[in-house]
N, C-alpha and C positions, 0 to 999 in steps of 0.2 A: 523056625527059619531065621536066618540072619540076613538082614537088609531087605527092605521092601520100599520102593520109591514112593514118595508122596508128591502131590501136585503143588505148584506154587513156589514161592521163594524168589529171592533176588540175588544178584551177583555184584555187590559193591566192590570197588577197588579195595584191596586188602591192606596195602602199605606194610605188609609183614616184614619186608626186607630191612626196614629201619631198625629192627631189634632181633629178628629171628636168627641172625648169624653171630650174635654176641652171647658168650657163655654166661651162666649164672655167676654172680659175684656176691661176696659178703661185704656189705657196707661198713665203713669204719664207724666206731662208736661215737655218737655225738656227746656233747657236754651235758645235755639235758634231754629227757624223754617225757612226753606228755601222753599218758596211757588212758585213753577214753574208757569210761565205764560202760559204754555201749559198743561192744565189738561184735554184736550179734543182733538177731531179730529179738523183739520182745522188750522186757524192762531192763533198766540199768543194773549192772552188778553192784553189790554193796561192799564198800571198802572194809577190810579187816586190819588195815595198817593205819598208823597215825604219823603225823609230821615228826620227823626226827628218827624214825625207825630205819635200821639198816636192812636191806633186802638182798637176797641172792637171785641169780638168774634161775628162772623156773619156779620161784617161790610163789605160792598163792597170795595175792594181794587184794582180791575182791571175790566174794562168794556170790552164788546165784541170787538174783533178785526174786521178787514174787512172780509167780506164773512162769511164763516162757522167759528163760534167761540162761546165761552161761558164766562160769567163773573166769577170772582173768589172772594171769601170772606175770611176774616181772620179766622183761626181755633181757635184762642184764643186772649186774650188781650196782648198788649205790644207796643213797640216802633219800628217803621221802622228804621232799622239800615243801610240798604243798598239796592240798586237795581242793581244786577250785574249778570254776567254769572257764573253758577256753573255747576259742573258735574251732568248730569241728572241721576235720579234714574232709569236707563235703561241699559240693557246689552250692548248697543252700547258704553257707556261711553262718549257720545258726550256732549257738553255743552248746557245748557238751561238757559235762563234769569229767574231770580227768585227775588221775594221780600223777603228780609231777615228781620225777626221780632225777636227782643230781647224780650223774653217772661217775663212778670212781675209776673207770678204765680198766679194772682188774678182770671183769667178766667172770667172776666167781659163781659157780653153779651149785645147786643142791645136789647131793649124791644120787646117782641112778640106782634105784632099788629093783628095777625090772630085770630079773635074771631067770625067769621061768619061761618055758615055751608057751606062748599064748594059746596054741592049739590044744593044749592039755588042760586049760582052765575052763571054769564054768562060763557059759555065754552071758549070763546076767552080770557076772563079775566084770567081764570085758566091757560090756555096755556101761557099767558104772565107772570104769577106769577112763573110758572115752569122755564121759560126762565130766569127771573130775579134772580131766586134762583141758577142758574148755574147747574141744574141737567143734567147730561149726562149719556149715557148708561154705566152701571156698570158691564156688562158682558164681557168687554174687548175692545169693539170698541170705547167707549167714544164719541159716536156721540151725539150732543146736542139733548136732548129728546123733547124739544118743537117743533123743526123742524119736527121730525117724527110725532108728534101729529097733527100739523097744516096740514101737507101733508095728513094725514089719514082722516081729516075732509072733504077733497075735493073729496073723493071717498067713496063708501059704503064698510065699513069693517064689514064683517059678524062675524069674530072670532078674539078675542084678546087672544094671547097666552102669559102667563107669564112663562118664561123659568127658571125652577129650575133643569135643567139637571145636570150641573156641572160634566161632564163626565171625565175631565182631572185627571190624577193621582195626589195625594197629596191634592188637593183643597177641602176644606170643609166649606168655608166661607158662601156660600148660604145655605148649609145644616144646619149649626148652626143658621143662621138668621131665617129660616123657623121654626125651633124648638122653638126658644126663642121669636120671634117677629111675630108670625103667624098672629095675628089680624091686625097689621099694614100693613103687606104684602097684606092681603086680602083687606084692606081699599084702598091701592094704586091701586089694580086691579079694584076695583069698581069705583074709581075716573077716571082712564084711560078709562074704558068702558063708563062712563058717558060723558067724553069729546069728544070721537070719535063716540059715539052712536052705538057701536058694538052690535050685536044681543046677543052674549054670550061671556063668558071668560072661558078659561081653564088654570089651573095652572099645568104645566107638570113637573112631578118629576120621576126620575129613581127609579126602584123598590128596589134598595139597600139602600134607605134612609127611612127605615120603620118608624122611629120616626118623621121625617119631614112630612111624609105622614099622620100619625095619627094627628099631630098638625094642619096641614093645613085642614084636613077633619073636625076637630072639629071647626076650625075658619070659615069654609064655610057652616057649618050646618045652614040651614034656610036662607042662602044668595041666592037670586034669580039669576039664570043664571051665577053663578060663581061656577065651579066644579074643583075638583082635578082629573087630568088625570095621571094615572100611566103608564109609558113607560119602556121598557126593559133597563137594564144597558148595554150600548154598546157605544164605542167610534166610531164616533163623534156625539153622540146623542144630545149634547148641541149646535151643529152648527145649525144655524137658518133654513137652507133649509132642513136638515135631520129631525129636530124636527117638522117642519111643515108637512112634508110628513108622519111622524109617527103619529102625532096627528089627522090630518084631512084627510089623504089619498090623498092629492093633491101634485103634484110636481111643484115647482116654475120653470117657463121656463128659459132656458139658457139665461143669460144676463138680466133676469127680476128681479122683486122685489116681496116681499111677498104680497104687495097690489094687484098684478096681480091675486092672488088666494083668495083675500078677507081677508087677514090676516095682523094684526099688532102684532109684537112681542117685548116684553120688558123683561129684566132680573128681577128676584125677588128682587134684591137689588135696582134696579131702581124704582120698584113699591113702595118699602119701603121708599126710598128717596122722592118720589113724595108725599106720604102720610104725611111725616114729614114736607115737605115744605108747603103744603096747609092747614095743621091743626095746626102746631106749629111754622110756619114762619122760619123753619130751612133750611138754604142753604146747 
């Protein structure tokens, strides 16, 4: 079944109108970028560049660290000016090691070599490509996505849920992404479903995001086994366990995982990133 109500939740003021009507924009290039070596859950990535190296947009600049980790790539072209501790972009104000790039303004990128239909490729190869692209969960947890996919292939996943809840006040990034990049979000959902061999996929969206719902329904039209699931606007609907219960009517056991009820969940921005990585070679 699709959508089963759960008890509880609150209705805080959303303040979504402050940004929901503004389109996605590309920021101008700064003179300097500080790329933290921890863009993900787990241990820091390990730099593979040195001071003075010239790097291109999309080039690997730090490999996976020990244990849980993810590689990091240059966001634009420039010269590595330093590798040093900086104040983290985090409320804690703690230090984080970063690769400092002096931006050259040319935004030169490495060539895209992804010219094959990903649906014709081996599923393990696709998981490896997602790992190499440094894709992590973009709903907040930043867990390396390839690890979730590989784990999911070891059990039968009935339902893939793409989480478009975004129930927190002020946040509208996923809302705008679904409105403007719906086709690529759906492509990402299809690719994830293909990799894990899930029976079906549901893109769950709160009912206050009417334009996103319309865009995603248009993008899923005639797409087999990928549906839009409209859920009530209620905090904490975007939380994984609450979303699972709302969408399929099953409760994840205490201390358990979503796979215990046959579910894998990814955020809509993660699905979009996976589509870009596997079709455009974009980390």
